[in-house]
C-alpha positions in Angstrom: 140.9 116.5 106.3 142.2 116.8 102.4 145.1 119.2 103.2 146.3 115.7 105.4 145.2 113.1 103.4 145.1 113.4 99.7 141.3 113.7 98.2 139.7 112.1 101.8 136.0 113.0 101.6 134.1 111.7 105.1 131.7 108.7 104.5 127.7 109.5 104.1 126.2 108.4 107.3 124.4 105.9 105.4 127.3 104.3 103.9 129.1 104.1 107.2 125.9 102.6 108.8 126.0 99.6 106.2 129.9 99.1 106.5 129.7 99.6 110.7 127.0 97.1 110.6 128.7 94.7 108.3 131.9 95.3 110.5 130.4 94.6 114.0 129.0 91.4 112.7 132.3 90.3 111.4 133.9 91.1 114.4 131.6 90.5 117.4 128.7 87.9 115.9 129.3 84.5 117.6 128.8 82.3 114.5 129.7 79.3 116.9 126.8 80.2 119.0 123.7 81.8 116.9 121.3 82.2 119.9 123.5 84.0 122.3 122.4 86.9 123.7 125.7 88.7 122.4 124.2 88.2 118.9 120.8 89.8 120.1 122.3 92.6 121.2 124.4 93.7 118.0 121.2 93.5 116.5 119.4 95.7 119.0 122.5 98.2 118.7 122.4 97.8 114.8 118.4 98.7 114.7 119.2 101.9 116.2 120.7 103.2 112.8 117.8 103.5 110.6 116.2 105.7 113.0 118.8 107.9 113.6 119.6 108.1 109.8 115.4 109.2 109.6 116.1 112.0 112.0 119.2 113.3 111.0 117.8 113.6 107.3 114.8 115.0 108.2 116.5 117.8 110.7 118.7 118.9 107.4 115.7 118.7 105.0 112.7 120.2 107.5 111.5 122.9 105.2 112.8 122.2 102.5 111.3 118.7 101.6 107.3 118.5 101.8 107.4 115.1 103.8 110.7 116.0 106.3 107.8 116.2 109.0 106.7 112.9 108.8 109.7 111.2 107.9 111.2 112.6 111.4 108.3 110.9 113.1 108.9 107.6 111.6 112.7 108.2 113.1 111.7 108.8 116.2 108.9 106.0 116.3 111.5 103.8 115.3 113.7 104.4 117.9 111.3 104.9 120.6 110.3 101.3 119.8 113.9 99.9 119.6 114.9 101.4 122.5 111.8 99.9 124.3 113.5 96.5 123.1 116.7 97.2 124.8 115.4 98.8 127.9 113.9 95.4 128.6 117.2 93.9 127.7 118.7 96.0 130.2 116.1 95.3 133.1 116.5 91.6 132.5 120.2 91.4 132.9 120.4 91.3 136.9 118.6 87.4 135.9 121.5 86.5 133.4 123.7 84.7 136.0 125.5 82.7 133.5 127.6 84.7 131.5 130.0 82.7 129.3 133.4 84.5 128.1 132.5 85.5 124.2 135.5 87.5 123.1 135.6 89.2 119.9 136.6 87.6 116.6 139.5 89.9 115.9 142.8 89.9 118.8 143.6 92.6 121.1 146.2 94.3 118.4 143.8 94.5 115.7 141.0 95.8 117.8 143.5 98.7 119.3 144.7 99.5 115.7 141.2 99.6 114.4 139.4 101.9 117.2 142.9 104.4 117.4 142.1 105.1 113.7 138.7 105.5 114.6 139.6 108.0 117.3 141.5 109.4 114.8 139.4 110.4 112.1 136.2 111.0 114.2 138.2 113.6 116.3 139.3 115.2 112.7 135.9 115.4 111.8 135.3 117.6 115.1 138.2 119.7 114.6 137.2 120.5 110.7 133.4 120.2 111.0 131.6 123.4 111.0 128.1 124.3 112.5 124.9 124.4 110.7 121.8 126.3 111.3 120.1 123.5 112.9 122.5 122.3 114.5 122.8 125.6 116.3 119.8 125.1 118.2 119.8 124.6 121.2 122.7 127.6 121.3 120.5 129.4 118.5 117.3 129.5 120.7 119.5 130.7 123.9 120.5 133.7 122.1 117.0 134.3 120.6 115.8 134.6 124.0 118.8 136.1 125.3 118.7 139.0 122.2 114.5 139.4 123.3 115.4 140.3 126.5 117.5 142.8 126.0 115.3 144.4 123.5 112.4 144.2 125.9 114.8 145.8 128.4 115.8 148.5 126.0 112.5 149.8 125.1 111.5 149.6 128.8 108.8 146.7 128.5 110.1 144.4 130.4 112.9 143.6 133.4 113.6 140.1 132.9 117.0 138.6 131.3 116.0 135.2 131.7 117.2 132.0 130.0 114.7 129.5 128.9 115.3 126.2 127.2 113.5 123.0 126.4 115.5 120.7 128.3 116.6 121.2 132.1 120.5 121.2 132.7 123.5 123.9 133.2 122.8 126.8 131.1 126.1 127.6 129.8 125.7 123.8 128.3 122.7 125.0 126.0 124.9 127.7 124.5 127.3 125.5 122.7 126.7 124.7 119.4 126.8 121.3 117.7 129.8 120.7 115.3 128.6 118.8 112.3 130.8 115.8 111.2 128.5 114.0 108.9 125.8 115.4 106.6 123.1 113.3 104.6 123.8 112.9 100.7 121.9 115.7 98.9 121.8 117.9 102.2 122.0 121.7 101.8 123.6 124.1 104.0 121.1 126.9 104.7 123.2 128.3 107.4 123.5 131.4 105.9 119.6 132.4 105.5 118.8 131.5 109.2 121.9 133.0 110.9 121.8 136.7 111.0 124.5 138.3 109.6 125.2 140.7 112.4 126.0 137.7 114.6 129.2 138.4 116.8 131.6 136.4 115.0 134.0 136.6 117.6 132.0 135.2 120.1 130.6 132.2 117.8 134.3 131.5 117.1 135.4 131.3 120.8 132.1 129.1 121.4 133.1 126.8 118.4 136.6 126.3 119.5 135.4 125.5 123.1 133.0 123.2 122.1 135.6 121.4 119.8 137.6 121.1 123.0 135.2 119.9 125.3 133.7 117.6 122.4 137.4 116.0 122.0 138.0 115.6 125.6 134.5 113.5 126.4 135.1 111.1 124.0 138.5 110.6 125.0 137.4 110.3 128.2 134.9 107.8 127.4 137.2 105.7 125.4 139.7 105.9 128.7 137.3 105.4 131.2 136.3 102.0 129.1 139.8 100.7 129.0 140.0 101.3 132.5 136.9 99.6 133.7 137.7 96.4 131.1 141.1 96.2 132.6 141.0 97.1 136.5 137.1 96.2 137.4 136.3 93.4 134.8 139.6 92.0 135.0 139.9 91.2 131.1 141.4 94.5 129.2 139.7 92.8 126.0 136.3 93.3 127.0 137.5 97.3 127.3 139.3 97.4 124.2 135.9 95.2 122.5 133.4 98.2 124.0 135.7 100.8 123.0 135.9 99.8 119.4 132.2 99.0 119.0 131.4 102.5 120.9 133.6 104.5 118.2 132.4 102.1 115.3 128.5 102.8 116.2 127.1 104.9 113.5 125.5 107.5 116.3 128.9 108.2 117.1 129.9 109.2 113.8 126.8 111.5 113.6 126.7 113.3 116.9 130.5 113.6 117.5 130.5 117.2 118.3 127.8 117.3 120.5 128.6 118.3 123.8 125.4 117.8 125.3 125.5 113.7 124.6 129.5 113.5 125.4 129.9 115.4 128.1 127.3 113.8 130.5 128.2 110.1 129.0 131.9 111.0 130.1 131.1 111.8 133.8 128.8 108.8 134.1 131.5 106.5 132.7 133.8 108.0 134.8 131.6 107.3 137.7 131.6 103.6 136.8 135.3 103.7 136.9 135.6 105.5 140.4 133.2 103.7 142.1 135.5 102.2 144.6 136.1 105.6 145.7 132.4 107.1 147.0 133.2 110.1 146.9 134.9 110.6 143.6 131.7 108.6 142.2 129.4 111.1 143.9 130.9 114.1 142.2 131.0 112.8 138.8 127.1 111.8 139.5 126.6 115.5 141.0 128.7 116.9 138.1 126.6 114.9 135.2 123.6 115.8 137.5 124.0 119.8 137.0 124.7 119.5 133.5 121.7 117.7 131.8 119.4 117.3 135.4 118.5 113.2 134.1 121.6 111.6 136.0 120.2 113.1 138.8 117.7 110.0 138.9 120.2 107.5 139.4 120.6 108.9 142.8 118.2 106.2 144.2 120.2 103.5 142.6 123.7 104.6 143.5 122.6 105.2 147.1 121.2 102.0 147.6 124.4 100.4 146.1 126.8 102.7 149.2 123.7 102.0 151.9 126.0 99.8 153.7 129.3 101.2 153.4 130.0 104.6 151.5 126.7 106.3 151.6 127.8 109.4 153.4 131.0 109.9 151.0 129.0 109.2 148.0 126.1 111.9 148.6 129.0 114.6 149.7 130.9 114.2 146.6 127.3 114.7 145.0 126.3 117.7 146.8 130.1 119.2 146.7 129.8 119.4 143.2 126.3 120.8 142.8 127.3 123.4 144.8 130.5 124.3 142.8 127.6 124.7 140.0 125.4 126.6 142.0 128.6 129.3 143.3 129.9 129.5 139.6 126.1 130.4 138.6 126.0 133.0 141.1 129.2 134.5 140.3 128.4 134.6 136.3 124.9 136.0 136.8 124.1 139.8 136.0 121.0 140.2 138.4 119.6 138.5 141.2 116.6 137.3 138.9 118.8 135.6 136.2 120.7 133.7 139.0 117.0 132.4 140.3 116.5 131.4 136.4 119.5 129.6 135.8 119.1 127.8 139.0 115.3 126.9 138.4 116.8 125.7 134.9 119.2 123.5 136.3 117.6 122.1 138.6 114.1 121.2 136.5 112.0 123.1 139.0 109.2 123.5 136.2 106.1 121.7 135.4 106.7 119.2 132.6 106.3 121.0 129.5 102.9 120.4 127.4 103.5 122.6 124.2 106.5 123.2 122.2 107.5 119.6 122.4 110.2 117.9 120.2 110.7 114.6 119.1 107.9 112.1 118.9 106.1 114.1 121.2 105.8 116.7 118.6 103.3 114.5 116.8 101.7 112.7 120.0 99.5 114.1 122.2 101.5 115.2 125.4 98.8 113.6 127.6 100.5 110.4 126.9 103.8 112.0 128.1 102.6 112.1 131.8 101.8 108.5 132.9 105.7 107.5 131.2 107.1 109.9 133.3 105.1 108.7 136.1 106.5 105.1 135.5 109.7 106.2 134.7 110.2 108.2 138.2 108.6 104.8 139.8 111.4 102.9 137.9 114.4 105.2 139.5 112.5 104.7 142.9 112.2 101.0 142.6 115.9 100.5 142.2 116.4 101.6 145.9 114.9 98.3 146.9 115.7 95.8 143.8 117.7 93.8 143.2 118.2 93.5 147.1 121.9 92.7 146.8 123.4 95.1 144.6 126.7 94.8 142.6 128.8 96.6 140.0 127.0 95.0 137.3 123.6 95.9 138.6 125.4 99.4 138.9 126.1 99.2 135.4 123.1 98.2 134.1 121.1 99.9 135.9 122.4 103.1 135.3 121.9 102.2 131.4 118.6 101.3 131.9 117.4 104.8 133.8 119.4 106.8 131.3 117.8 105.1 128.6 114.3 105.6 130.0 114.6 109.2 130.0 114.3 109.2 126.1 110.7 108.2 126.2 109.6 111.4 127.8 112.6 113.8 127.1 110.7 116.8 125.7 113.5 117.8 123.2 114.5 115.1 120.6 113.7 112.4 123.1 115.2 109.4 121.6 118.9 110.5 120.1 120.7 111.4 123.2 122.1 107.8 123.1 125.5 108.4 124.2 123.6 109.2 127.7 123.3 105.2 128.1 125.6 103.9 124.9 128.5 103.1 126.9 127.0 101.9 129.8 125.2 99.5 127.9 128.3 98.4 126.0 129.9 97.3 129.1 127.0 95.7 130.2 127.1 93.7 127.2 130.6 92.9 127.5 130.6 92.6 131.6 132.0 89.2 133.3 129.6 87.9 136.0 130.5 90.4 139.1 128.6 89.4 141.7 131.6 89.7 144.4 131.7 93.1 143.3 129.8 94.7 146.0 130.4 98.1 148.2 130.2 96.0 151.6 133.2 93.5 150.0 135.6 96.1 148.7 134.9 99.9 150.1 136.8 100.5 153.3 135.2 102.2 156.0 136.6 105.5 155.3 139.2 107.5 156.6 137.4 109.0 159.7 136.0 105.4 160.8 139.2 103.8 160.2 140.9 106.8 162.3 138.6 106.3 164.8 139.1 102.5 165.5 142.4 102.8 166.0 142.4 105.4 168.3 140.0 103.1 170.1 142.1 99.8 169.7 145.4 102.1 171.1 143.4 103.2 173.9 142.2 99.3 174.9 
């Protein structure tokens, strides 16, 4: 970036948290309706920043500063409480029938200009950023497991070439590093001490290029998806522009711009909502998201319930089709039958919940508390199959955001920071109008096969 913009320096994340919070208040705070829900939503979003900054600082100073572990715990605890408040807000969203139109304080042209500028700088940071030692995990962990397995095979002590990571999901996703786009003041790069010199530089460069391209495409897909939903489904392009600009403005987006594990599932979920009138395509998006990071699989009761009276077969077919494609790709790339089974187990999370070596807040709290939270999460996911009894697009958006947010509470690996999984959906919930009439029965056609059979029957008669 300094080669393009003279003396350009990236804004420190702490400074950006202050600036972006003031910008959001200036652009979205309703000064003439102080006690509106919109203002509460704004403060809840702003409250995420302190926890994220604490976690980011601790990650960069772990093993360097004596209080890094304690700071990390405080950061995750802050996120735990704040996300709990946001979860309550999402669960109450369906009861908010009156939704007055509250447009931003800046007009559409100004929002577009600001959003476009933010997108340019964020994507430029992805292109020019570099992976650090801390952010090569879980890619670093994956390499260690593979290297240890190879050493054992060479010595004849073992025959397994298994692949194990902290979180279930598609194994290739865990091999991609995170590109650092911002660092805290005083943070040091200790990559040279932790990354072995014998690392295959060519493979690393390929993975870096891959993650840059996928991260940029994922964020562009999120931005375009929010605009499409605002224009097409909300019938209010300003709402889509407002949600897009706020997404790009939040400190979280600046901190984790280069992490594919955050951005890719979010882009797939947004496009599932954008394509909800096409059950087959929506199912493909949910299936692909479920295959990549596993947790969107808990959205199936909600989405199947929405399509139950029309489109459920097409939706389920789309989910199964994409999962089958991922399984076939693993079968083709696997070097042995045992490796294929390991990758399959990894993707579908077919293992008992971890009780040791946990990250995030569970590195400090007893894992015994994680099991009842997991049980409540599963019950919440299943409960969406029966309530609300009459589901509409608003229910689909807020319910999906609630489930993906609730997954943060029991996520074994840094649960709480994967905000992108629910953030775009949360922003759509904040800016959405009344969508009571957007039901599957009223909007979807019967499908080409049923239409063909009905046309044939009417011709015979």
